[in-house]
C-alpha positions in Angstrom: -14.9 -0.2 15.0 -12.8 1.2 12.3 -9.2 2.6 13.3 -9.2 6.4 13.2 -6.4 8.6 14.9 -9.7 10.7 16.3 -10.7 6.7 18.2 -6.9 6.4 19.2 -6.6 5.2 22.5 -2.9 6.7 22.7 -3.9 10.2 21.7 -7.0 10.0 23.9 -4.5 9.5 26.9 -1.5 11.5 25.8 -2.9 13.9 23.6 -1.8 14.8 19.6 1.5 13.5 18.8 1.4 15.5 15.6 0.2 15.3 11.9 2.1 15.3 8.6 -0.6 15.9 6.0 -3.2 13.1 6.7 -1.0 10.9 9.0 0.1 10.9 12.5 3.6 11.4 13.5 3.1 8.7 16.1 4.9 8.5 19.6 8.3 7.7 20.5 9.5 4.8 22.6 10.2 7.5 25.4 12.1 10.9 25.3 15.5 9.4 24.4 13.9 7.1 21.9 12.2 8.8 19.0 11.5 5.6 17.3 8.0 5.0 17.3 6.5 2.6 20.1 4.6 -1.2 19.3 1.3 0.2 19.1 2.4 3.2 16.7 4.6 0.8 14.6 0.9 -1.2 13.7 -1.3 1.9 12.9 -2.2 2.3 9.6 -2.2 6.2 10.5 1.8 6.4 11.3 3.0 8.8 8.6 5.7 6.3 8.3 4.2 3.3 7.1 2.9 5.1 4.5 4.1 4.5 0.9 6.4 7.4 -0.3 5.5 9.6 -3.4 8.6 10.6 -3.9 11.1 8.6 -6.3 15.0 8.4 -4.9 17.6 8.7 -7.6 20.7 6.3 -7.4 
């Protein structure tokens, strides 16, 4: 089964974490730590895992 946001076990269990366009914002480790949890870090739908189209000027 292809991983999608609709079949994510965390979203089904806890609800929608929010979206950034077509990508998921993911779930934090805890209320005090907004670092994405391990399952979210590995997910292809996490917005933080996507390449940015914005170029950074140095």
